[in-house]
VEXDREN-2710 file (C-alpha; in Angstrom, 1 decimal):
% VEXDREN-2710
k/r/px/py/pz
1/MET/0.0/0.0/0.0
2/ALA/2.9/2.4/0.8
3/VAL/4.4/1.8/-2.6
4/VAL/1.0/2.5/-4.3
5/LEU/0.6/5.8/-2.4
6/GLN/4.1/6.9/-3.3
7/VAL/3.6/5.9/-7.0
8/LEU/0.3/7.8/-7.0
9/ILE/1.7/11.0/-5.6
10/THR/4.8/10.9/-7.8
11/GLY/2.7/10.1/-10.9
12/LEU/0.3/13.0/-10.1
13/ALA/3.2/15.4/-9.8
14/ALA/4.7/14.3/-13.2
15/GLY/1.2/14.2/-14.7
16/ALA/0.4/17.8/-13.6
17/GLY/3.3/19.0/-15.8
18/TYR/2.0/17.0/-18.7
19/GLY/-1.4/18.4/-18.0
20/LEU/-0.1/22.0/-18.2
21/ILE/1.2/21.2/-21.7
22/ALA/-2.0/19.4/-22.6
23/ILE/-4.0/22.5/-21.7
24/ALA/-2.0/24.6/-24.1
25/PHE/-2.4/22.0/-26.9
26/SER/-6.2/21.8/-26.2
27/LEU/-6.7/25.6/-26.0
28/ILE/-4.9/26.2/-29.3
29/TYR/-6.8/23.4/-31.1
30/ARG/-10.2/24.3/-29.7
31/LEU/-9.7/28.0/-30.6
32/THR/-8.0/27.6/-34.0
33/GLY/-8.2/24.0/-35.2
34/VAL/-4.4/23.9/-35.2
35/VAL/-2.1/21.4/-33.4
36/HIS/0.9/23.4/-32.2
37/PHE/3.7/21.1/-33.1
38/ALA/6.4/23.6/-32.1
39/LEU/5.1/23.9/-28.5
40/GLY/7.6/21.5/-27.1
41/GLU/10.5/23.5/-28.5
42/LEU/9.1/26.6/-27.0
43/ILE/9.3/24.9/-23.7
44/GLY/13.0/24.1/-24.4
45/LEU/13.6/27.6/-25.6
46/ALA/12.1/29.0/-22.3
47/VAL/14.4/26.8/-20.3
48/PHE/17.6/27.8/-22.1
49/VAL/16.7/31.5/-22.4
50/MET/16.3/31.5/-18.6
51/LEU/19.6/29.6/-18.2
52/TYR/21.4/32.0/-20.5
53/ALA/19.9/35.1/-18.9
54/ALA/21.0/33.8/-15.5
55/ALA/24.6/32.7/-16.2
56/GLY/25.3/32.6/-19.9
57/THR/26.4/29.2/-21.2
58/GLY/28.1/28.4/-18.0
59/PRO/26.8/26.2/-15.2
60/VAL/23.9/27.5/-13.1
61/THR/23.5/26.6/-9.4
62/ALA/21.2/27.8/-6.6
63/THR/24.2/29.7/-5.1
64/ASN/25.8/31.5/-8.1
65/VAL/22.7/33.3/-9.3
66/SER/21.2/36.1/-7.2
67/GLY/17.5/36.3/-6.6
68/GLY/17.1/39.4/-8.6
69/ARG/19.0/37.9/-11.5
70/TYR/16.8/34.8/-11.3
71/VAL/13.6/36.9/-11.5
72/LEU/14.9/38.7/-14.6
73/ALA/15.8/35.4/-16.1
74/ILE/12.3/34.1/-15.6
75/ALA/10.9/37.3/-17.0
76/ALA/13.1/36.9/-20.1
77/GLY/12.0/33.3/-20.7
78/LEU/8.4/34.4/-20.4
79/ALA/8.8/37.3/-22.8
80/VAL/10.7/35.2/-25.4
81/THR/8.2/32.4/-25.4
82/VAL/5.2/34.7/-25.6
83/ALA/6.8/36.6/-28.5
84/SER/7.7/33.3/-30.2
85/GLY/4.1/32.1/-29.8
86/VAL/2.9/35.2/-31.6
87/LEU/5.5/34.8/-34.4
88/VAL/4.6/31.1/-34.9
89/TYR/1.0/32.1/-35.5
90/LEU/1.8/35.1/-37.8
91/LEU/4.5/33.4/-39.9
92/ALA/3.8/29.7/-39.7
93/VAL/0.1/29.3/-39.1
94/ARG/-2.0/32.3/-40.3
95/PRO/-0.8/32.2/-44.0
96/PHE/-2.1/28.7/-44.3
97/THR/-5.2/28.7/-42.2
98/ARG/-6.5/31.7/-44.2
99/ARG/-6.3/29.5/-47.3
100/ALA/-7.4/26.3/-45.4
101/ILE/-4.1/24.5/-46.3
102/VAL/-3.8/22.0/-43.4
103/LEU/-0.5/20.5/-44.7
104/GLY/0.9/24.0/-44.8
105/TRP/0.7/24.8/-41.1
106/ILE/1.6/21.2/-40.2
107/GLY/4.8/21.5/-42.2
108/ALA/5.5/25.1/-41.1
109/THR/5.1/24.4/-37.3
110/THR/7.2/21.2/-37.6
111/ALA/9.9/23.2/-39.4
112/VAL/9.9/25.8/-36.6
113/ALA/10.3/23.0/-34.1
114/PHE/13.3/21.5/-35.9
115/ALA/14.9/24.9/-36.3
116/VAL/14.6/25.8/-32.6
117/HIS/15.8/22.4/-31.6
118/GLY/18.8/22.6/-33.9
119/TYR/19.7/26.1/-32.5
120/LEU/19.5/24.9/-28.9
121/ALA/21.6/21.8/-29.6
122/ALA/24.2/23.9/-31.4
123/ALA/24.3/26.7/-28.7
124/PHE/24.2/24.6/-25.6
125/THR/26.5/21.7/-26.3
126/ARG/26.9/20.1/-22.8
127/PRO/25.0/16.8/-22.4
128/ALA/22.8/18.2/-19.6
129/TYR/22.3/21.4/-17.7
130/PHE/21.0/22.0/-14.2
131/PHE/18.1/24.4/-13.7
132/PRO/17.8/25.5/-10.1
133/ASP/14.4/25.6/-8.5
134/PRO/13.0/29.2/-8.0
135/ILE/11.5/28.0/-4.7
136/PRO/13.9/26.5/-2.1
137/PHE/12.0/23.4/-1.4
138/ASP/15.2/21.8/0.0
139/ARG/14.8/23.9/3.1
140/LEU/11.5/22.3/3.9
141/GLY/10.9/19.0/5.6
142/HIS/13.9/16.7/5.4
143/ALA/15.8/18.4/2.6
144/GLY/12.7/18.8/0.6
145/VAL/11.2/15.4/1.3
146/LEU/8.1/14.8/3.3
147/GLN/7.7/11.6/5.4
148/LEU/4.1/10.4/5.3
149/GLY/4.6/7.3/7.4
150/GLY/4.6/3.7/6.5
151/GLY/7.8/4.1/4.6
152/VAL/6.3/6.6/2.2
153/SER/8.4/9.6/1.3
154/VAL/7.5/12.1/-1.4
155/SER/9.1/15.3/-2.6
156/ILE/7.4/18.5/-1.2
157/ARG/7.8/19.9/-4.7
158/SER/5.3/17.3/-6.0
159/PHE/2.5/19.1/-4.3
160/TYR/3.6/22.4/-5.7
161/VAL/3.5/21.0/-9.3
162/ILE/0.0/19.6/-8.7
163/ALA/-1.2/22.9/-7.3
164/VAL/0.2/24.9/-10.3
165/GLY/-1.6/22.5/-12.7
166/LEU/-4.9/22.9/-10.8
167/ALA/-4.5/26.7/-10.7
168/LEU/-3.8/26.9/-14.5
169/ALA/-6.7/24.6/-15.4
170/TRP/-9.0/26.8/-13.2
171/LEU/-7.7/30.0/-14.8
172/ALA/-8.1/28.7/-18.4
173/ALA/-11.6/27.4/-17.7
174/TRP/-12.6/30.7/-16.0
175/ILE/-11.3/32.8/-18.9
176/LEU/-13.1/30.6/-21.5
177/GLY/-16.3/30.4/-19.6
178/ARG/-16.7/33.6/-17.6
179/THR/-15.0/36.4/-19.6
180/ARG/-15.9/38.3/-22.7
181/VAL/-12.6/37.4/-24.3
182/GLY/-13.2/33.7/-23.6
183/HIS/-16.7/33.9/-25.1
184/ALA/-15.4/35.8/-28.1
185/LEU/-12.6/33.1/-28.6
186/GLN/-15.2/30.3/-28.5
187/ALA/-17.4/32.2/-30.9
188/ILE/-14.5/32.5/-33.3
189/ALA/-13.7/28.8/-33.0
190/GLU/-17.3/27.8/-33.7
191/GLU/-18.1/30.2/-36.6
192/PRO/-15.1/32.3/-37.8
193/ALA/-17.1/33.9/-40.7
194/GLY/-19.9/34.9/-38.4
195/ALA/-17.5/36.3/-35.8
196/ARG/-15.9/38.5/-38.5
197/ALA/-19.4/39.6/-39.6
198/VAL/-20.3/40.9/-36.1
199/GLY/-17.0/42.7/-35.8
200/LEU/-14.9/40.5/-33.5
201/PRO/-11.2/41.0/-33.9
202/VAL/-10.6/37.4/-35.1
203/GLU/-6.9/37.7/-36.0
204/ARG/-6.0/39.6/-32.8
205/LEU/-7.7/37.1/-30.6
206/ARG/-6.2/34.1/-32.4
207/THR/-2.8/35.8/-32.0
208/ALA/-3.5/36.2/-28.3
209/ALA/-4.3/32.5/-28.0
210/PHE/-0.9/31.6/-29.4
211/ALA/0.7/34.1/-27.1
212/ALA/-1.1/32.4/-24.2
213/ALA/0.3/29.1/-25.3
214/GLY/3.8/30.6/-25.2
215/ALA/3.1/31.8/-21.7
216/ILE/2.0/28.3/-20.7
217/ALA/5.2/26.9/-22.2
218/ALA/7.2/29.2/-20.0
219/VAL/5.2/28.1/-16.9
220/ALA/5.7/24.5/-17.9
221/ALA/9.5/25.2/-18.2
222/ILE/9.6/26.8/-14.7
223/VAL/7.7/24.0/-13.1
224/GLU/9.2/21.0/-14.9
225/ALA/12.8/21.9/-15.6
226/PRO/14.1/21.8/-12.0
227/ALA/12.8/18.2/-11.7
228/ALA/15.8/16.7/-13.6
229/PRO/18.8/17.7/-15.7
230/VAL/17.7/19.4/-18.9
231/SER/19.0/19.2/-22.5
232/ALA/17.8/20.3/-26.0
233/GLN/15.5/17.3/-26.0
234/THR/13.7/18.1/-22.7
235/GLY/11.0/20.2/-24.3
236/SER/10.3/17.6/-27.0
237/PHE/9.9/14.8/-24.5
238/LEU/7.5/16.9/-22.3
239/ALA/5.5/18.0/-25.3
240/VAL/4.9/14.4/-26.5
241/LYS/3.5/13.5/-23.1
242/GLY/1.3/16.6/-23.2
243/LEU/0.1/15.9/-26.7
244/VAL/-0.7/12.3/-25.6
245/ALA/-2.9/13.7/-22.8
246/ALA/-4.6/16.1/-25.1
247/LEU/-5.3/13.3/-27.6
248/LEU/-6.8/11.2/-24.9
249/VAL/-9.6/13.8/-24.4
250/ARG/-9.7/14.8/-28.0
251/PHE/-8.4/18.3/-27.1
252/GLY/-11.2/18.8/-24.6
253/SER/-11.7/21.4/-21.9
254/PRO/-8.8/22.5/-19.6
255/TRP/-10.0/20.3/-16.8
256/ARG/-10.2/17.3/-19.0
257/ALA/-6.7/18.0/-20.4
258/LEU/-5.3/18.3/-16.9
259/ALA/-7.0/15.1/-15.8
260/ALA/-5.6/13.2/-18.8
261/GLY/-2.2/14.5/-18.0
262/LEU/-2.5/13.3/-14.4
263/GLY/-3.6/9.9/-15.7
264/VAL/-0.6/9.6/-18.0
265/GLY/1.7/10.5/-15.2
266/VAL/0.2/7.9/-12.9
267/VAL/0.3/5.2/-15.5
268/GLU/3.9/6.1/-16.3
269/ALA/4.9/5.9/-12.6
270/GLY/3.0/2.7/-12.1
271/VAL/4.7/1.1/-15.1
272/ALA/8.1/2.1/-13.7
273/SER/7.6/1.0/-10.1
274/LEU/4.7/-1.5/-9.6
275/HIS/4.8/-5.2/-10.1
276/ILE/1.6/-7.2/-10.8
277/GLY/2.3/-10.8/-10.0
278/PRO/5.0/-12.1/-12.3
279/LEU/4.7/-9.0/-14.5
280/ARG/7.7/-6.7/-13.8
281/LEU/8.2/-3.9/-16.3
282/GLY/10.4/-1.1/-14.8
283/PRO/11.7/2.3/-15.8
284/ALA/12.7/1.1/-19.3
285/TYR/9.0/0.8/-20.2
286/ARG/7.7/3.9/-18.6
287/ASP/7.9/6.1/-21.7
288/TRP/6.6/3.9/-24.5
289/ILE/3.7/2.0/-22.8
290/PRO/1.6/5.1/-22.2
291/LEU/2.2/6.1/-25.8
292/ALA/1.1/2.6/-27.0
293/LEU/-2.0/2.8/-24.9
294/VAL/-2.9/6.1/-26.6
295/VAL/-2.4/4.7/-30.0
296/VAL/-4.8/1.9/-29.1
297/PHE/-7.3/4.4/-27.7
298/VAL/-7.2/6.6/-30.9
299/ALA/-7.6/3.5/-33.0
300/LEU/-10.7/2.5/-31.0
301/VAL/-12.2/6.0/-31.3
302/ARG/-11.7/5.9/-35.1
303/THR/-13.5/2.5/-35.3
304/GLY/-16.3/3.8/-33.1
305/ARG/-15.6/1.4/-30.2
306/VAL/-15.0/4.3/-27.8
307/ASP/-17.4/7.2/-27.4
308/PRO/-15.5/10.2/-28.9
309/ASP/-17.7/12.8/-27.2
310/VAL/-15.7/14.3/-24.4
311/GLU/-17.1/17.8/-24.3
END
């Protein structure tokens, strides 16, 4: 039972990060009909912009960067990813969505992803970098670890990641459901021509949606990067998990996207740690088994064996 509880909390913490990214994927798709294939690289870009702003290409630790410099680094990462989200829409998406060329925006956003990834790999050549946590969780509990009894020990940071995921899902749902901007965005998504006819600023609001996705990418970078050493591949790996979660709920509401991310995290942690009778998988299977399950799920939806209505 203790192992199950530990796996559950660890999985929820990892899944909350995937849920953040799934929310961004879902919002963009629901509002524009576009899958943001460059989103993962924006997460990686945010991480390395913050690292560079904090200490250049040298090593970054919790002791060699002042608090003020750290705040500026986070602000720089947020600004760059928001601006990048806007540019992705203006240069790689809008020219093709206006002419309804689906393969155009797919190719363009994929090209942006490869370009950003190539730049990061060339500029930051060490195998891995350390991104210090903006909140000193290591000063809490037993060096950042909480003992729950029965041999269960979890990172205090896990609860922070879960809380951030819940807060972002609530904020996104509130904006979409309770504000004029949210109602306008949903009207544009449902009937773009009608939205233009009544005078809604369609292009401006769609640009704002991509800017918001960039902001979420920065938040995901801040939340997820301190959990493990980072490299040019970090953003891509996180984005795949987030896209998996978004696909599971067919790019549904923010709450559904977060719940799917939590589910992916728990399955991943269970595969890595739990044993069912003679079945022992382990960490080597934690990445590809959740992906395989999603492929099966999508196949079942396409054949009508699973109800696709998740709204």
